C-alpha positions as CSV (number, residue, x, y, z in Angstrom):
1,M,73.4,-19.1,-55.8
2,S,72.0,-20.7,-58.9
3,I,69.0,-19.4,-60.8
4,S,66.9,-22.5,-59.7
5,D,67.7,-21.7,-56.1
6,T,66.7,-18.1,-56.5
7,V,63.4,-19.1,-58.1
8,S,62.8,-21.7,-55.4
9,S,63.5,-19.1,-52.7
10,R,61.1,-16.6,-54.3
11,T,58.4,-19.4,-54.6
12,S,58.9,-20.3,-51.0
13,R,58.5,-16.7,-49.8
14,A,55.4,-16.2,-52.0
15,S,54.0,-19.5,-50.6
16,R,54.6,-18.3,-47.0
17,K,53.1,-14.9,-47.8
18,E,50.0,-16.5,-49.4
19,K,49.8,-18.9,-46.4
20,R,49.9,-16.0,-43.9
21,S,47.3,-14.1,-46.0
22,L,45.1,-17.2,-45.9
23,E,45.6,-17.5,-42.2
24,V,44.7,-13.8,-41.7
25,Q,41.6,-14.2,-43.8
26,A,40.6,-17.4,-41.9
27,S,41.2,-15.5,-38.6
28,Q,39.1,-12.6,-39.8
29,A,36.4,-14.9,-41.0
30,S,36.5,-16.8,-37.7
31,R,36.2,-13.5,-35.7
32,A,33.3,-12.4,-38.0
33,I,31.5,-15.7,-37.4
34,D,32.1,-15.4,-33.7
35,A,30.7,-11.8,-33.8
36,L,27.7,-13.0,-35.7
37,I,27.2,-15.9,-33.2
38,E,27.5,-13.4,-30.3
39,H,25.2,-11.0,-31.9
40,E,22.6,-13.7,-32.6
41,S,23.0,-14.9,-29.0
42,E,22.4,-11.4,-27.7
43,R,19.4,-11.0,-30.0
44,R,17.9,-14.3,-28.7
45,K,18.7,-13.2,-25.1
46,R,16.9,-9.9,-25.7
47,A,14.0,-11.8,-27.3
48,R,13.8,-14.1,-24.3
49,H,13.9,-11.2,-21.9
50,A,11.2,-9.4,-24.0
51,L,9.0,-12.4,-23.6
52,S,9.8,-13.0,-19.9
53,D,9.4,-9.3,-18.9
54,I,5.9,-7.9,-18.5
55,P,6.3,-4.1,-18.9
56,V,3.9,-1.8,-17.2
57,L,4.1,2.0,-17.2
58,V,2.6,3.7,-14.1
59,V,1.7,7.4,-14.4
60,G,-0.6,9.9,-12.7
61,P,-0.6,13.1,-10.7
62,S,1.6,13.6,-7.6
63,G,0.1,11.9,-4.5
64,A,-2.4,9.8,-6.4
65,G,-0.9,6.5,-5.2
66,K,1.5,5.4,-8.0
67,S,4.2,4.1,-5.6
68,T,1.5,2.4,-3.5
69,I,0.3,0.2,-6.4
70,C,4.0,-0.7,-7.2
71,K,4.5,-1.7,-3.6
72,Q,1.3,-3.7,-3.7
73,F,2.5,-5.5,-6.8
74,S,5.7,-6.4,-4.9
75,N,3.8,-7.6,-1.9
76,F,1.4,-9.7,-4.1
77,Y,3.9,-11.3,-6.5
78,A,7.1,-11.4,-4.5
79,P,6.1,-11.2,-0.8
80,H,9.3,-12.8,0.4
81,V,11.4,-10.0,-1.2
82,L,9.4,-7.2,0.5
83,E,9.4,-9.1,3.8
84,G,13.2,-9.3,3.7
85,E,13.4,-5.5,3.1
86,R,11.1,-4.4,5.9
87,A,13.9,-2.9,8.1
88,L,15.1,-0.7,5.2
89,W,11.8,1.2,5.4
90,R,12.2,2.3,9.1
91,P,13.9,5.7,8.3
92,L,11.1,6.6,5.8
93,V,8.4,5.7,8.4
94,F,10.2,8.0,10.9
95,L,10.3,10.7,8.3
96,N,6.6,10.4,7.6
97,L,5.8,10.6,11.4
98,I,8.0,13.7,11.9
99,A,6.5,15.4,8.7
100,A,2.9,14.7,10.1
101,V,3.9,16.3,13.5
102,R,5.4,19.3,11.7
103,A,2.4,19.7,9.4
104,I,0.1,19.9,12.4
105,I,2.3,22.5,14.2
106,D,2.6,24.5,11.0
107,D,-1.2,24.6,10.7
108,V,-1.5,25.7,14.3
109,D,1.0,28.5,13.7
110,Y,-0.8,29.5,10.5
111,A,-4.2,29.6,12.2
112,V,-2.8,31.8,15.0
113,D,-0.8,34.1,12.6
114,T,-3.9,34.7,10.4
115,G,-6.2,35.4,13.4
116,A,-8.3,32.3,12.7
117,A,-7.5,31.0,16.1
118,V,-6.1,32.2,19.4
119,V,-3.0,30.6,21.0
120,N,-4.0,27.4,22.8
121,P,-1.7,27.2,25.9
122,E,-1.6,23.4,26.0
123,V,-0.7,23.2,22.3
124,A,1.9,25.9,22.6
125,E,3.6,24.0,25.4
126,V,3.5,20.7,23.5
127,R,4.8,22.5,20.4
128,H,7.8,23.8,22.4
129,R,8.7,20.3,23.6
130,L,8.5,18.9,20.0
131,L,10.8,21.4,18.4
132,P,13.9,19.2,18.8
133,L,12.2,16.4,17.0
134,I,10.9,18.6,14.2
135,S,14.4,20.1,13.7
136,M,15.7,16.7,12.7
137,E,13.4,16.5,9.6
138,D,15.9,18.3,7.4
139,S,18.8,16.2,8.5
140,L,16.9,13.0,7.7
141,V,15.7,14.4,4.4
142,N,19.3,15.2,3.4
143,E,20.2,11.6,4.0
144,F,17.7,10.6,1.3
145,N,18.7,13.5,-1.0
146,H,22.4,13.2,-0.5
147,D,24.0,16.1,-2.4
148,T,21.1,17.2,-4.6
149,G,20.4,20.3,-2.6
150,V,16.7,19.7,-2.6
151,G,15.0,21.8,0.1
152,R,12.4,20.7,2.6
153,R,9.0,19.9,1.1
154,T,5.6,19.1,2.5
155,R,6.5,15.5,2.1
156,P,9.9,13.8,2.1
157,C,11.6,13.9,-1.2
158,M,14.2,11.4,-2.5
159,R,16.2,11.4,-5.6
160,L,16.2,8.4,-7.9
161,S,19.5,6.9,-6.5
162,S,17.9,6.5,-3.1
163,L,15.2,4.2,-4.6
164,Q,16.5,0.9,-5.9
165,D,13.6,-1.2,-7.0
166,G,11.5,1.4,-5.1
167,V,13.2,0.6,-1.8
168,P,14.8,3.4,0.3
169,R,18.4,2.1,0.6
170,L,20.5,4.7,2.4
171,P,24.3,4.4,2.2
172,G,27.0,4.9,4.9
173,P,26.7,5.0,8.7
174,A,23.4,5.8,10.4
175,P,24.1,8.2,13.3
176,V,21.3,10.6,12.2
177,R,18.8,7.8,11.9
178,E,19.6,6.3,15.3
179,L,19.4,9.8,16.9
180,V,16.0,10.3,15.2
181,A,14.8,6.9,16.5
182,R,15.9,7.8,20.1
183,T,14.3,11.2,19.9
184,I,11.0,9.7,18.6
185,C,11.0,7.3,21.5
186,E,11.6,10.1,24.0
187,S,8.9,12.2,22.4
188,A,6.3,9.5,22.2
189,H,4.2,10.8,25.1
190,T,4.3,14.4,23.8
191,I,3.4,13.3,20.3
192,R,0.4,11.4,21.7
193,E,-0.6,14.6,23.7
194,L,-0.5,16.6,20.5
195,W,-2.6,14.1,18.5
196,R,-5.2,13.7,21.2
197,N,-5.6,17.4,21.9
198,L,-9.2,18.4,21.2
199,Y,-8.1,21.7,19.5
200,V,-5.8,19.8,17.2
201,Q,-8.5,17.2,16.4
202,H,-10.8,20.0,15.5
203,L,-8.1,21.6,13.3
204,V,-7.4,18.3,11.6
205,R,-11.1,17.9,10.7
206,E,-11.4,21.6,9.7
207,R,-8.4,21.5,7.4
208,K,-9.1,18.0,6.0
209,M,-5.8,16.6,7.2
210,L,-5.9,12.8,6.9
211,M,-2.7,11.7,8.6
212,N,-3.6,9.4,11.5
213,S,-2.1,6.2,10.2
214,F,1.3,6.6,11.9
215,F,-0.1,8.4,14.9
216,N,-2.3,5.4,15.6
217,A,0.8,3.1,15.1
218,L,2.9,5.1,17.6
219,P,3.1,2.4,20.3
220,R,4.6,0.0,17.8
221,I,6.9,2.6,16.2
222,V,8.5,3.5,19.6
223,D,8.9,-0.2,20.5
224,I,12.6,-0.9,20.0
225,P,13.7,-2.6,17.9
226,Y,11.0,-1.4,15.5
227,V,10.6,-3.1,12.2
228,P,7.9,-1.7,9.9
229,T,5.0,-4.0,9.0
230,I,3.8,-4.4,5.4
231,E,1.0,-2.0,6.2
232,D,3.5,0.6,7.4
233,I,5.4,0.2,4.2
234,V,2.3,0.6,2.1
235,H,1.3,3.8,4.0
236,A,4.9,5.3,3.9
237,R,5.1,8.1,1.4
238,A,7.8,10.0,-0.4
239,D,8.0,12.4,-3.3
240,S,10.4,10.8,-5.8
241,Y,11.6,12.2,-9.1
242,G,12.5,10.5,-12.4
243,M,11.7,7.0,-13.6
244,I,11.8,4.4,-10.9
245,E,11.9,0.8,-12.0
246,Y,10.5,-2.1,-10.0
247,R,11.6,-5.5,-11.2
248,I,9.4,-8.1,-9.5
249,P,10.2,-11.7,-10.2
250,T,7.3,-14.2,-10.1
251,E,6.0,-17.4,-11.7
252,L,2.9,-17.2,-13.9
253,R,1.2,-20.1,-15.7
254,G,4.1,-22.3,-14.8
255,Q,6.7,-20.0,-16.3
256,R,9.2,-17.5,-14.7
257,R,8.2,-13.9,-15.4
258,T,9.3,-10.5,-14.3
259,W,7.0,-7.6,-13.8
260,M,8.8,-4.5,-15.0
261,L,6.9,-1.6,-13.5
262,Q,8.1,1.9,-14.4
263,D,6.8,4.6,-12.0
264,V,7.0,7.9,-13.7
265,S,7.3,10.3,-10.8
266,G,7.7,14.1,-10.7
267,V,7.5,14.5,-14.4
268,G,3.8,15.0,-14.9
269,G,2.7,13.7,-18.3
270,R,5.8,14.4,-20.4
271,K,5.4,12.5,-23.6
272,P,9.2,11.8,-24.2
273,V,9.2,9.7,-21.1
274,W,6.6,7.4,-22.5
275,A,8.3,7.3,-25.9
276,N,11.7,6.3,-24.3
277,F,10.0,3.5,-22.3
278,F,8.1,1.9,-25.2
279,D,10.8,2.3,-27.8
280,A,13.4,0.6,-25.7
281,D,14.4,-2.9,-26.8
282,G,11.8,-2.8,-29.5
283,L,8.8,-3.5,-27.3
284,S,5.9,-4.5,-29.5
285,K,2.6,-2.6,-29.5
286,A,0.9,-5.6,-27.9
287,S,3.0,-5.2,-24.8
288,K,1.9,-1.7,-24.0
289,T,0.1,-1.4,-20.7
290,I,-0.5,1.9,-19.0
291,V,-1.7,2.1,-15.4
292,F,-3.0,5.6,-14.7
293,V,-3.6,6.4,-11.0
294,M,-5.7,9.4,-9.9
295,S,-7.1,10.3,-6.5
296,I,-10.8,10.9,-6.8
297,A,-10.7,12.2,-3.2
298,A,-9.1,15.4,-4.4
299,F,-12.3,17.0,-5.7
300,D,-12.0,19.8,-3.1
301,E,-8.2,20.3,-3.6
302,Y,-6.2,22.5,-6.0
303,I,-2.8,22.2,-7.6
304,L,0.0,23.7,-5.5
305,E,1.7,25.3,-8.5
306,E,-1.7,26.4,-10.0
307,P,-4.0,27.4,-7.1
308,F,-7.0,27.9,-9.5
309,T,-6.7,24.5,-11.1
310,N,-8.8,21.8,-9.5
311,C,-7.0,18.5,-8.9
312,I,-9.6,16.4,-10.6
313,E,-9.6,18.6,-13.6
314,H,-5.8,18.5,-13.7
315,A,-5.8,14.6,-13.5
316,L,-8.4,14.3,-16.3
317,K,-6.4,16.7,-18.5
318,M,-3.2,14.6,-17.9
319,F,-5.1,11.4,-18.8
320,A,-6.4,13.1,-22.0
321,E,-2.8,14.1,-22.9
322,I,-1.6,10.5,-22.4
323,C,-4.5,9.1,-24.4
324,S,-3.8,11.5,-27.3
325,N,-0.2,10.3,-27.7
326,R,-0.2,8.3,-31.0
327,L,2.7,6.2,-29.8
328,L,0.2,4.7,-27.3
329,A,-2.7,4.3,-29.7
330,G,-2.8,0.5,-29.2
331,A,-2.1,0.6,-25.5
332,H,-4.2,-1.1,-22.9
333,F,-5.2,1.6,-20.3
334,I,-5.9,0.5,-16.7
335,V,-7.3,3.4,-14.7
336,M,-7.1,3.3,-10.9
337,L,-9.7,5.7,-9.3
338,N,-8.0,5.7,-5.9
339,K,-8.7,6.8,-2.4
340,C,-12.4,5.8,-2.3
341,D,-12.2,5.6,1.4
342,V,-11.3,9.2,1.7
343,V,-14.1,10.2,-0.6
344,K,-16.6,8.5,1.6
345,Q,-15.2,10.2,4.7
346,K,-15.4,13.6,3.1
347,L,-19.0,13.1,1.9
348,Q,-20.0,11.9,5.3
349,R,-18.6,15.1,6.8
350,G,-20.9,17.1,4.5
351,V,-18.4,18.3,1.9
352,R,-20.4,19.1,-1.2
353,V,-18.9,18.1,-4.6
354,R,-20.9,20.7,-6.6
355,E,-19.1,23.5,-4.7
356,F,-15.8,22.4,-6.3
357,L,-16.8,20.7,-9.6
358,R,-19.5,22.7,-11.3
359,G,-20.2,19.9,-13.8
360,F,-21.5,17.7,-11.0
361,G,-24.7,19.9,-11.1
362,K,-27.6,19.0,-8.9
363,R,-26.8,15.3,-8.5
364,P,-27.3,13.8,-5.0
365,N,-24.2,14.3,-2.9
366,T,-23.6,10.5,-2.6
367,Y,-20.6,8.3,-3.2
368,D,-22.4,6.3,-5.9
369,E,-23.4,9.4,-7.8
370,Y,-19.9,10.9,-7.6
371,A,-18.3,7.5,-8.6
372,D,-20.5,7.3,-11.7
373,F,-19.7,11.0,-12.5
374,I,-15.9,10.4,-12.4
375,R,-16.1,7.1,-14.3
376,A,-18.2,8.7,-17.1
377,H,-15.6,11.5,-17.5
378,V,-12.7,9.0,-17.7
379,E,-14.5,6.9,-20.4
380,R,-15.4,10.0,-22.3
381,V,-11.8,11.1,-22.4
382,Y,-10.7,7.7,-23.6
383,E,-13.4,7.5,-26.3
384,R,-12.4,11.0,-27.7
385,R,-8.7,10.0,-28.1
386,P,-7.3,10.4,-31.7
387,G,-8.0,7.4,-33.8
388,A,-10.7,6.0,-31.5
389,D,-13.3,6.2,-34.4
390,R,-11.0,3.9,-36.5
391,M,-10.7,1.2,-33.8
392,P,-12.8,-2.0,-34.4
393,G,-15.9,-2.4,-32.4
394,D,-14.2,-4.9,-30.1
395,G,-11.0,-2.8,-29.8
396,K,-11.7,-1.1,-26.5
397,R,-8.8,-1.4,-24.2
398,L,-9.9,0.4,-21.0
399,T,-10.3,-1.1,-17.6
400,V,-11.4,1.1,-14.7
401,Y,-11.1,0.1,-11.0
402,F,-12.3,2.0,-7.9
403,T,-9.6,1.4,-5.3
404,T,-8.3,2.1,-1.9
405,L,-4.7,1.1,-2.6
406,V,-3.6,1.2,1.0
407,N,-6.0,-1.6,1.8
408,I,-3.9,-4.7,1.3
409,K,-6.7,-7.3,1.1
410,E,-8.8,-5.3,-1.2
411,T,-5.9,-4.5,-3.5
412,Q,-4.8,-8.1,-3.6
413,N,-8.2,-9.1,-4.8
414,I,-7.9,-6.6,-7.6
415,L,-4.4,-7.8,-8.6
416,T,-5.6,-11.4,-8.8
417,G,-7.6,-10.6,-11.8
418,L,-5.5,-7.7,-13.1
419,G,-2.5,-9.8,-13.6
420,E,-4.3,-12.1,-16.0
421,V,-5.8,-9.1,-17.8
422,I,-2.4,-7.6,-18.4
423,Q,-0.8,-10.9,-19.5
424,S,-3.5,-11.9,-21.9
425,Q,-3.8,-8.4,-23.5
426,R,-7.3,-9.3,-24.7
427,V,-8.7,-7.4,-27.6
428,Q,-11.9,-6.7,-25.6
429,L,-11.7,-6.1,-21.9
430,P,-14.2,-5.1,-19.3
431,S,-14.5,-1.3,-18.9
432,E,-15.2,-1.3,-15.2
433,C,-15.1,-3.2,-12.0
434,S,-17.5,-2.8,-9.1
435,A,-16.7,0.0,-6.7
């Protein structure tokens, strides 16, 4: 091989090597550009979602009505979705009815055991006939809890996986549910006997048990095939634990939007939960909306874990802790003072507020006086939050509603205006609505 051939061969190899290097560089540049385009596309997609989603954090003490307001949002903004899921709520309605029967019988047993009452022969006989139904409560609860090992509680308890968008979706076959349905139908007459018994009615009034919703609906519940009404769904209760997300699609102001309600259940007022919610996806300060739900009917009740702590005092303390979180300094607070109907019933029965809340003093024992008392405390807590003195004069972001959230018509009237309030995120918002 001549010298010229050798040089030519080396030049050719170098050229091919350079060409391959350029091809690799071009390929790497192309992949980098593709990655940048994909990243930008994802960023724009997240930005669109951030604009289309309306995030709302729902917090409050246990049993205040947090899941009820979420269900009412679903019914108001996406009624077709809730309508299509009605049958899924049947097991939970059954569980609520059984739990109510068991609660009455437990109270009867307690009254007899403590000597507060003597054995009522009629109630004792009815109790005996209802034992097979009551024994099914644990089996039905276990279907909701799956393998979590959660024991029986005063109310049915479901873990997070049983609530998808807040709906009780139970997996697998339904032999237990069908057996429960048949047993309820067979026990309908006995349940009615228990509820109508004069001794039981006296006990219910004496122990402030407000559970007649499903007893009154018994004729419908035992009518096969039973499909819960929207009212049944709103009244159905369950203790749930963790963060439950409700995504409710709707159209607002001619644009598609999604209400993203986060129901913080079973975690009290833990601050990390709020931080995780509002730090996710870079949510802006302007998007912060907190719905705090508390039962103002609980003035004569005490925390189960802390028997010397009044429920109202506990709720106000929780609200103060949330308001004091600096992460939520610019948040818009919507306070739902719930269960006004129950308050009125208690006051009509002669229950005196001052016997449970010393701060109530010598005010008249009326609903209006009590409502003003609670509202004043809520506003005082809000005004004392850290940094409140540095807010502009028109920077108040507190809206207070007096509610009976199980009342569908009344709650829909509230949601009509509330949706606009949340969307607009006005700098200055009304601090109250009429009771």
